[in-house]
N, C-alpha and C positions, 0 to 999 in steps of 0.2 A: 759292449761299450769299447769294443776294440780299436776302433778309430777315434775315442779319447785317448786310448792309451798311447799310440802311435803318435800323438800330439805330444803328449806329457814325454815320451821317451825322447824326442825331438828336444824338447825343451831342457830337458834333466842333463842332457851331453853337452849342450851349450853352454849351459849357464852353472852346473855343478863347482867349476874352479872360482867361482867368486863367493862360494858358501864356506866361510869361514869361524873357527871358533866352537866351542862345544856346543852351545845351544842351537847352531845352525847345524851341525853335522847330526844333533839328535833328531831335529826335525827331518832333516833329510832320509834318515833310515826310517822314520815312520813314514812318510811320503812313498818311500821305494815298496815298503810293505803293504802299503794301499794299492798303489797302482800297479802290483803284480796281480792283483787278483782281477783288474778290469778286462784283461785277455781273456778269460775264461766267462765273462756275465755277460748276457743280455740287457737290453735297456729295461728298468722296474716295470712289472706290472704288478696285479694287486689292486686292491680296494683304493687305495691312495693315489694310484696312478692310472686307474681305469679309462680316464677322459681323455687324456693327453694323447695327441697325435705322433705317435713315436714312430709311424709306420715309414715316414722319408728318412728319420735321423741314422739309422744304421746304416744305409747306403751312401751317405754322406762322405765324400772324399776330404775329411777335415783336415785344415792345415793352420799355420802359424801365420802372422804378417811378414810380409817382405820388408815394407817399409818400418824405417827406424826414426820415428819422428821424436821430437823432445816435447817431455812434459813442459808445462810452462803456470808460472805463478804470478798473478796480478793482485795487487793492491790498491784499491780504490776505496773512496769515500762510502760507496754503497755495500762491498763487502771484500772477503779474500776470495779470490777466484782463482781454483785449481783445476788447470785442464788436462787431464790425462790422455795423451797422445803415443805413449810408448808402450805396447804391449808383448815387448818379445824380450828387455834386456833388464835385467836385475841391478846392473851395476850402476845405473843412473842414479846419483843422489839427489835428492828431494828434500830440500831446505828452506828453512824461512825463518827470521830470526826478528822481526820488526814487532811482533804483537807478543808483549810479555806474559808469560805464561802459557804459550802456545807452544808445542813442540812438534814439528810437522818432520816425519822421517820416510825414507824409503820402505817397502817392506822388509827388504833384506837387513837395512839398520834396525828394524823393529824386532827382529827375531830375537835379539837378546833380551827382551821381555817376555818371560814366562807366563804372564797372568793370562794371556789370551788361549794358552792351551787347555785351560781350564774349560773352555766352550765348545770341544771337541765332542762331546757327546750329546748334544741338545736335540742330534737328529739321528737317531738309531737309525729309522729305515729311509732315509735322505741319501744316496750316493752322490749326489751332487754338492754338497756341503764339502765332503770329504774331498772331493774331484778338486774343486775348487781352493781348498786350502792344501792340497798337494802340489800346486803352483807355488810353492810358498813364497818366493821372492818378488811375485808379480802382485804390486800393490802399496799402499802408502797406510801411515800409522798418524793419527791426531793424538796427541796426549794435552788436557786442559789442565794445568796445575793450580794450587790456590792463589796464584799471581795473576790467574787470567780475569779480567774484569771488562773485556770487551762486548758491546752490545750487536758487534756485526756479526752478520750469519757467514758462515764458511762454506763456500759454492764450490762444489766439486762436480767438475763435467766430465762424464765420460764418453769419449768423442769416437763412437763408432762408426759414423757418417764417414770420416776420412779414410775410411779402410777399403780401397778398392777392391780387392780380391773376392770372391765368390766361396763360400762353404768355409769360412773361418770358424775357429774354436776360441773365445777369448774369454780366460779366467782373469776374476780380480778379487784381490782383497782388501778390504776396506776395515782399519781397526781403530777404534774410538775409545779414548779413556777418560772419563769426568771425572778428576780427582774431588775430595771434600770441598764443599763449598764453591762449587763453579756452577755456573748456568748457559752454557754453550748451546747454540743453535747451528747445524750442519745440515746444509741442503744438498743432496746427491743426485743429480741429473745425466741419466742416461740418453743419448743422442742417437737413436737407431732406425730412423724411418727409411734410411736407404741402405741399410746393415743387410747382408743375406746369408748370416751364417747364426752361430749359437751363443749367445753370452752369457755367462754363468758367474753372478757377482756374489760375494761372500761377505756380508759385514757384520762386524763383531762389535757389541756395545757394553762397555763394562762402567756401571753407573758407581760411583763409590757414596759414602754416607753423606747424607745432607746435601747432595749435589742434584740438579735438573738438568737432564739432557733432552733437547728437543730436536727431531730430524724430519726431515720429509724427502721422502723417495719418491723422484717424479720420472716414469718410465715412458718413453715416445718411440714406437715402433711402426713397424711398417709390414708389407703384404710378403716379406720373406724373412722376417726378422724371428728368432725363438730366444725365450728371455727365461732363464731361469735365475732368481733372488732368493738368496737364503739370508735371513736375519737371525743374530742369536744374540741375545741380553741377558746381563746379571744386574740385579738391582740391590742395593745396599741398604742399610737402613737408613728410615727418612729420607729416601731418595726417590728419584721417580725419573720414567723414562715416557716420554710422549711421541710416538712415529705417527707421521701421515703418509700414506703410500697412495699415490696418483698413477694410472696407468691409460693410456688411451691405446686406440686400436692395435693390435699386432696381429702376426699370424697365430702364435700363440704365445702365453706368459705363462710362468707359473712361478709362485711366491710362497716361500716359507718362512715362517716366523716363529721362533720359540724362546719364551723368555722365562726365566726364573726369579721368584721373588724370593730374595735368600734372607731376609731378616724383618723385622717390626717394624710396620710403618712404610714397607716399600710399596710403589706405588706405578703401575704400568698403563700407558693409554694407547690403545692401537686404533687406527681410525684410516680408512680409505676409501676413495671412488674409483671405481673403475669403469670405462666406456669401450663399448666394442660394436661391430657392425659387422656386415657381410657374412661367411662363416668361419670368422675368427674365435677365437677360444682363451679364454683367462681363468686362471685358478688360483685361489688365495685358500693356503691349510694355515693355520694359526693353533699354537699351543703354548698357553700360560700356567706355570705351574706354583702355585701357593704352597710354598715349603714351610712357612714360617706363621705364628699369629699375627695379628692384626693387620694384614695385608690386603690390598685393595687393587682391583684391575678392572677396566672398562674397555668393552670393542664396540665400533660403530662402523660396519662396511655397508656401501650403498654401490649398487651398479645401474647402469642405464645401458640397454641393450635393444639394438635394431636388427632388421634382416634375419638371418638365419642364425646370429651369433648366438653363443652358447659360455655359460659361467658357470664355476664351480665355489661354494663357499664351504669349508670346512673347521668350525671351530673348536676346539677342544679347550675346556678348563678343567684342573686338575686341583683339589683341595686335599694337602695331605693330612694325615689323621690328629698330626700335632698343630695344625694350622688352625686354631678356634679363633672366633671372631672374624674372620676373612671375609671379603664383600666382592662378590664380583658380578658383572651386569655386562652383557652381550645382545648384541641385536645386528642382523643382517635384513636390508631390505633391496627390492630391486624393483625397477621401473621397466616395464616390457613395452617398447615402440611398437613393436611388431607381433603379431599372432604365433609366430615361426619361430621367435627366439625363445632359448631354453635356460632355464638355472636349476643347476641342484644344489639345496644349501641343508647343511647337515650341523646343526648346533650340537655341542657334546658338552655334559657336565659329567664329571666322576668325583664324587663327594665323598669322604672317608670320615667325616664328623658331623654332629648333629648342631653345633652350635657357629653356624655361618648364615650368610645371605648370599644367594645365587640365583640369576634370573637370568632367561636367555628368550629369543625368539627372532621370526622370521616371515617376510612377508614377500609377497609376489604379487603385483598387480599393474594396471594401466592408467593412464591419464583418466582423471575423472571427468564423465560426460557433461556435469552439471557446471564445475568449475570451469571448463572450457566455454560452456554456454553463458556463463557469467561474465567471464572475460570479453567475448565476443558480443555481447550487449551492450559493452562499456565502450566499443569502437575498435577493439583489437581484431586484427583476421586471424583465422585459424592456426596459421603457421606462426605468427607471434604469440598466441595463447598456448599452443603446445610447448612453445619455447621457455616461456614465463613460468610454467607449471614445472617443467625439467628441471629449471635452474632452480626452483623453489624446492624441489625434491632432494637438493643436496646443499641448500644455502646454509643450513646451521652448521654443517662441518666446516665449509668454507670458511664461517665465520670465526670460530675457532684457531683459525691460521694466522699467523704474521701477515703483515701489509705485503711484503717481499713474496711470499708463496701465493697468496692470493692474486696477484697481479700476473703471474705465472699462469696458474690454473685457469682464472676466468678467461682469458684467452683460449686457452684450448677447449674449454667446455662450449664456448660460442661456436668455434670453428667446427665442433664435432657436430652441435645441433645443426648447423647450418649445412652441413653436408649430407646427415641424415634426411634432411628434408629437401633437399634437392636443390639448393640454392648455389 
């Protein structure tokens, strides 16, 4: 990981003068300690990482963007849109005061809030989580206080396509805190179809008592894009975290999600749709920890693959010895549009008491010939029948999302299906 250390070293030298105050200096020392070990480390191997195409990554001459575009905040009737264009400077303030109960700050300004430092240990075997955190000033923070009543989604757009250089390393930290009795919707969209480097997004969600945080992570990649996405969450008493993860085809994409259910009545719902084709790769690793009694979790991930695409799903559920009456349900389904596509799916349950409910399952299959015949007998062409059945495969997941999210994803899904069918 020497080439990532080189990028961090450049960043640290240029940005360290902006880190002021006790909390910032404490974070800086932690980051220096983490980064010092990267120069001696190779990219990770082992069971959790064996399918990722790291072969080209060590030889990339990774760098930082030369352009210093400004971030942009736009408030419309539809949403509050935050466009992230600056991936080099931590000094640029990012503020917005027009929505009561929403505190929007730059990553540097948010360093004084140490509640997020509690999430550092969620990924003990994932170095890219600590890598992203070590670029501590690059990012933004959203805090929703008890005065927040807006029903508009917060739309965060990470504009990687505007970066013209090759072989860039782009870390970014997004911190979200939902205070008691709030119900915010946050939609994160990564635009990287033309991006030719490595993106490393770290998203931390702290959901306080009696609040409900709804998130959508939409990732649009391309033939030379490499994505890491690290989601960590803590869910408090009678609170819920709902995350919908949608990925379009990219060279490779690795998503890690780790959520702690920290009090009675805590609930998490992780769901996702991943699309892939050619010889691209996508990987989802999830970890849900039931740490207290009467906690609930639900997972539902579905993939559609064509050509020689490959996907991995590894879902871990851990129920602690004292987490009685916990209830967990996990499923992974995959639709193969080609006999050459491949999926490795591995649901895992680690249960340390008997007074719980836990279920898991996985399916891998192709389009049903009888269903295709039925649709064709009703006047649909073979192409139309295939598209209808593929959409039906993920329909109920889409139906659970907001109209705003459905609009985005339905278009991507239709374009993907047209592409794989040669239209």
